[in-house]
C-alpha positions as protocol buffer text, in pm:
chain_id: "A"
residue {
  index: 1
  type: UNK
  ca { x: 0 y: 0 z: 0 }
}
residue {
  index: 2
  type: UNK
  ca { x: 85 y: 365 z: -9 }
}
residue {
  index: 3
  type: UNK
  ca { x: -31 y: 463 z: 341 }
}
residue {
  index: 4
  type: UNK
  ca { x: -8 y: 330 z: 694 }
}
residue {
  index: 5
  type: UNK
  ca { x: -266 y: 478 z: 928 }
}
residue {
  index: 6
  type: UNK
  ca { x: -355 y: 422 z: 1291 }
}
residue {
  index: 7
  type: UNK
  ca { x: -712 y: 331 z: 1378 }
}
residue {
  index: 8
  type: UNK
  ca { x: -931 y: 368 z: 1684 }
}
residue {
  index: 9
  type: UNK
  ca { x: -1003 y: 70 z: 1911 }
}
residue {
  index: 10
  type: UNK
  ca { x: -1177 y: 46 z: 2250 }
}
residue {
  index: 11
  type: UNK
  ca { x: -825 y: 38 z: 2404 }
}
residue {
  index: 12
  type: UNK
  ca { x: -687 y: 341 z: 2222 }
}
residue {
  index: 13
  type: UNK
  ca { x: -547 y: 427 z: 1883 }
}
residue {
  index: 14
  type: UNK
  ca { x: -361 y: 130 z: 1730 }
}
residue {
  index: 15
  type: UNK
  ca { x: -102 y: 92 z: 1455 }
}
residue {
  index: 16
  type: UNK
  ca { x: -45 y: -231 z: 1270 }
}
residue {
  index: 17
  type: UNK
  ca { x: 266 y: -369 z: 1107 }
}
residue {
  index: 18
  type: UNK
  ca { x: 280 y: -700 z: 922 }
}
residue {
  index: 19
  type: UNK
  ca { x: 554 y: -955 z: 996 }
}
residue {
  index: 20
  type: UNK
  ca { x: 874 y: -836 z: 827 }
}
residue {
  index: 21
  type: UNK
  ca { x: 775 y: -470 z: 879 }
}
residue {
  index: 22
  type: UNK
  ca { x: 917 y: -509 z: 1232 }
}
residue {
  index: 23
  type: UNK
  ca { x: 1269 y: -463 z: 1094 }
}
residue {
  index: 24
  type: UNK
  ca { x: 1207 y: -111 z: 961 }
}
residue {
  index: 25
  type: UNK
  ca { x: 1192 y: 171 z: 1219 }
}
residue {
  index: 26
  type: UNK
  ca { x: 1011 y: 404 z: 978 }
}
residue {
  index: 27
  type: UNK
  ca { x: 721 y: 162 z: 940 }
}
residue {
  index: 28
  type: UNK
  ca { x: 664 y: 178 z: 1316 }
}
residue {
  index: 29
  type: UNK
  ca { x: 706 y: 554 z: 1332 }
}
residue {
  index: 30
  type: UNK
  ca { x: 442 y: 633 z: 1066 }
}
residue {
  index: 31
  type: UNK
  ca { x: 136 y: 503 z: 1260 }
}
residue {
  index: 32
  type: UNK
  ca { x: 277 y: 650 z: 1584 }
}
residue {
  index: 33
  type: UNK
  ca { x: 292 y: 992 z: 1416 }
}
residue {
  index: 34
  type: UNK
  ca { x: -70 y: 924 z: 1317 }
}
residue {
  index: 35
  type: UNK
  ca { x: -158 y: 893 z: 1686 }
}
residue {
  index: 36
  type: UNK
  ca { x: -111 y: 519 z: 1754 }
}
residue {
  index: 37
  type: UNK
  ca { x: -61 y: 452 z: 2125 }
}
residue {
  index: 38
  type: UNK
  ca { x: 33 y: 86 z: 2075 }
}
residue {
  index: 39
  type: UNK
  ca { x: 142 y: -136 z: 1785 }
}
residue {
  index: 40
  type: UNK
  ca { x: 26 y: -484 z: 1689 }
}
residue {
  index: 41
  type: UNK
  ca { x: 237 y: -710 z: 1467 }
}
residue {
  index: 42
  type: UNK
  ca { x: 75 y: -1029 z: 1332 }
}
residue {
  index: 43
  type: UNK
  ca { x: 357 y: -1247 z: 1199 }
}
residue {
  index: 44
  type: UNK
  ca { x: 456 y: -1586 z: 1067 }
}
residue {
  index: 45
  type: UNK
  ca { x: 806 y: -1700 z: 1121 }
}
residue {
  index: 46
  type: UNK
  ca { x: 1127 y: -1679 z: 1309 }
}
residue {
  index: 47
  type: UNK
  ca { x: 1220 y: -1752 z: 1669 }
}
residue {
  index: 48
  type: UNK
  ca { x: 1542 y: -1552 z: 1653 }
}
residue {
  index: 49
  type: UNK
  ca { x: 1670 y: -1332 z: 1933 }
}
residue {
  index: 50
  type: UNK
  ca { x: 1719 y: -1064 z: 1668 }
}
residue {
  index: 51
  type: UNK
  ca { x: 1344 y: -1059 z: 1617 }
}
residue {
  index: 52
  type: UNK
  ca { x: 1294 y: -1001 z: 1991 }
}
residue {
  index: 53
  type: UNK
  ca { x: 1537 y: -708 z: 1973 }
}
residue {
  index: 54
  type: UNK
  ca { x: 1362 y: -559 z: 1669 }
}
residue {
  index: 55
  type: UNK
  ca { x: 1022 y: -565 z: 1841 }
}
residue {
  index: 56
  type: UNK
  ca { x: 1169 y: -428 z: 2165 }
}
residue {
  index: 57
  type: UNK
  ca { x: 1346 y: -153 z: 1967 }
}
residue {
  index: 58
  type: UNK
  ca { x: 1025 y: -43 z: 1793 }
}
residue {
  index: 59
  type: UNK
  ca { x: 862 y: 1 z: 2134 }
}
residue {
  index: 60
  type: UNK
  ca { x: 1159 y: 187 z: 2281 }
}
residue {
  index: 61
  type: UNK
  ca { x: 1203 y: 415 z: 1980 }
}
residue {
  index: 62
  type: UNK
  ca { x: 840 y: 524 z: 1991 }
}
residue {
  index: 63
  type: UNK
  ca { x: 768 y: 506 z: 2364 }
}
residue {
  index: 64
  type: UNK
  ca { x: 467 y: 279 z: 2320 }
}
residue {
  index: 65
  type: UNK
  ca { x: 377 y: -87 z: 2384 }
}
residue {
  index: 66
  type: UNK
  ca { x: 412 y: -344 z: 2105 }
}
residue {
  index: 67
  type: UNK
  ca { x: 237 y: -681 z: 2081 }
}
residue {
  index: 68
  type: UNK
  ca { x: 363 y: -936 z: 1829 }
}
residue {
  index: 69
  type: UNK
  ca { x: 154 y: -1247 z: 1768 }
}
residue {
  index: 70
  type: UNK
  ca { x: 376 y: -1493 z: 1584 }
}
residue {
  index: 71
  type: UNK
  ca { x: 365 y: -1869 z: 1540 }
}
residue {
  index: 72
  type: UNK
  ca { x: 736 y: -1869 z: 1625 }
}
residue {
  index: 73
  type: UNK
  ca { x: 752 y: -1624 z: 1916 }
}
residue {
  index: 74
  type: UNK
  ca { x: 480 y: -1414 z: 2073 }
}
residue {
  index: 75
  type: UNK
  ca { x: 605 y: -1101 z: 2251 }
}
residue {
  index: 76
  type: UNK
  ca { x: 446 y: -831 z: 2461 }
}
residue {
  index: 77
  type: UNK
  ca { x: 666 y: -524 z: 2504 }
}
residue {
  index: 78
  type: UNK
  ca { x: 578 y: -249 z: 2752 }
}
residue {
  index: 79
  type: UNK
  ca { x: 823 y: 29 z: 2817 }
}
residue {
  index: 80
  type: UNK
  ca { x: 1180 y: -94 z: 2804 }
}
residue {
  index: 81
  type: UNK
  ca { x: 1106 y: -458 z: 2868 }
}
residue {
  index: 82
  type: UNK
  ca { x: 949 y: -772 z: 2732 }
}
residue {
  index: 83
  type: UNK
  ca { x: 662 y: -835 z: 2974 }
}
residue {
  index: 84
  type: UNK
  ca { x: 543 y: -1162 z: 2820 }
}
residue {
  index: 85
  type: UNK
  ca { x: 698 y: -1409 z: 2581 }
}
residue {
  index: 86
  type: UNK
  ca { x: 588 y: -1747 z: 2447 }
}
residue {
  index: 87
  type: UNK
  ca { x: 812 y: -1956 z: 2225 }
}
residue {
  index: 88
  type: UNK
  ca { x: 555 y: -2232 z: 2170 }
}
residue {
  index: 89
  type: UNK
  ca { x: 391 y: -2270 z: 1831 }
}
residue {
  index: 90
  type: UNK
  ca { x: 44 y: -2312 z: 1977 }
}
residue {
  index: 91
  type: UNK
  ca { x: -129 y: -2153 z: 2270 }
}
residue {
  index: 92
  type: UNK
  ca { x: -248 y: -1826 z: 2410 }
}
residue {
  index: 93
  type: UNK
  ca { x: -12 y: -1572 z: 2561 }
}
residue {
  index: 94
  type: UNK
  ca { x: -131 y: -1327 z: 2823 }
}
residue {
  index: 95
  type: UNK
  ca { x: 46 y: -1002 z: 2896 }
}
residue {
  index: 96
  type: UNK
  ca { x: -34 y: -658 z: 3022 }
}
residue {
  index: 97
  type: UNK
  ca { x: 49 y: -323 z: 2864 }
}
residue {
  index: 98
  type: UNK
  ca { x: -3 y: 35 z: 2971 }
}
residue {
  index: 99
  type: UNK
  ca { x: -151 y: 229 z: 2682 }
}
residue {
  index: 100
  type: UNK
  ca { x: -31 y: 591 z: 2696 }
}
residue {
  index: 101
  type: UNK
  ca { x: -284 y: 875 z: 2681 }
}
residue {
  index: 102
  type: UNK
  ca { x: -405 y: 992 z: 2339 }
}
residue {
  index: 103
  type: UNK
  ca { x: -197 y: 1241 z: 2143 }
}
residue {
  index: 104
  type: UNK
  ca { x: -278 y: 1462 z: 1848 }
}
residue {
  index: 105
  type: UNK
  ca { x: -151 y: 1312 z: 1520 }
}
residue {
  index: 106
  type: UNK
  ca { x: 148 y: 1489 z: 1363 }
}
residue {
  index: 107
  type: UNK
  ca { x: 24 y: 1462 z: 1006 }
}
residue {
  index: 108
  type: UNK
  ca { x: 290 y: 1677 z: 835 }
}
residue {
  index: 109
  type: UNK
  ca { x: 574 y: 1475 z: 991 }
}
residue {
  index: 110
  type: UNK
  ca { x: 387 y: 1147 z: 928 }
}
residue {
  index: 111
  type: UNK
  ca { x: 350 y: 1235 z: 560 }
}
residue {
  index: 112
  type: UNK
  ca { x: 719 y: 1332 z: 531 }
}
residue {
  index: 113
  type: UNK
  ca { x: 840 y: 1005 z: 690 }
}
residue {
  index: 114
  type: UNK
  ca { x: 600 y: 807 z: 473 }
}
residue {
  index: 115
  type: UNK
  ca { x: 722 y: 978 z: 153 }
}
residue {
  index: 116
  type: UNK
  ca { x: 1085 y: 908 z: 249 }
}
residue {
  index: 117
  type: UNK
  ca { x: 1006 y: 541 z: 308 }
}
residue {
  index: 118
  type: UNK
  ca { x: 814 y: 505 z: -20 }
}
residue {
  index: 119
  type: UNK
  ca { x: 1097 y: 670 z: -213 }
}
residue {
  index: 120
  type: UNK
  ca { x: 1348 y: 427 z: -60 }
}
residue {
  index: 121
  type: UNK
  ca { x: 1117 y: 129 z: -112 }
}
residue {
  index: 122
  type: UNK
  ca { x: 1059 y: 210 z: -479 }
}
residue {
  index: 123
  type: UNK
  ca { x: 1434 y: 235 z: -545 }
}
residue {
  index: 124
  type: UNK
  ca { x: 1502 y: -81 z: -343 }
}
residue {
  index: 125
  type: UNK
  ca { x: 1233 y: -279 z: -526 }
}
residue {
  index: 126
  type: UNK
  ca { x: 1379 y: -175 z: -865 }
}
residue {
  index: 127
  type: UNK
  ca { x: 1726 y: -280 z: -748 }
}
residue {
  index: 128
  type: UNK
  ca { x: 1597 y: -620 z: -634 }
}
residue {
  index: 129
  type: UNK
  ca { x: 1402 y: -670 z: -958 }
}
residue {
  index: 130
  type: UNK
  ca { x: 1710 y: -597 z: -1171 }
}
residue {
  index: 131
  type: UNK
  ca { x: 1921 y: -832 z: -959 }
}
residue {
  index: 132
  type: UNK
  ca { x: 1665 y: -1113 z: -990 }
}
residue {
  index: 133
  type: UNK
  ca { x: 1628 y: -1067 z: -1366 }
}
residue {
  index: 134
  type: UNK
  ca { x: 2005 y: -1067 z: -1410 }
}
residue {
  index: 135
  type: UNK
  ca { x: 2029 y: -1395 z: -1219 }
}
residue {
  index: 136
  type: UNK
  ca { x: 1751 y: -1546 z: -1430 }
}
residue {
  index: 137
  type: UNK
  ca { x: 1931 y: -1452 z: -1752 }
}
residue {
  index: 138
  type: UNK
  ca { x: 2254 y: -1608 z: -1624 }
}
residue {
  index: 139
  type: UNK
  ca { x: 2080 y: -1934 z: -1534 }
}
residue {
  index: 140
  type: UNK
  ca { x: 1869 y: -1958 z: -1851 }
}
residue {
  index: 141
  type: UNK
  ca { x: 1955 y: -2253 z: -2079 }
}
residue {
  index: 142
  type: UNK
  ca { x: 2104 y: -2150 z: -2413 }
}
């Protein structure tokens, strides 16, 4: 998509990131600038400690709780710590977060950060496409 917006819930304004988005600080910052007071990350994948650090970093950078529901690792981050973690593939994880008070969205800054990300993403996608096509040509039977 071209936009990432926070949305209202009974618990406060929420931002959502999908799986691999956790690795990019800008993708967490955009919904926070749109007023998100917590982030949710549905994911499918890894159990790496690096993933834990990425989720913890997104919470620390933005000063808000982050909940990641993942078949590999489920994390609940509140403040500077992981308050709940489950490394089982099946089950329900319970944790508690403190949702900060509402804030007014910073739409001009949100739009600037979003434009910067989209500019980078477009260039990066073209680079990856060219690299893939070059590999295909090299591996094509003659």
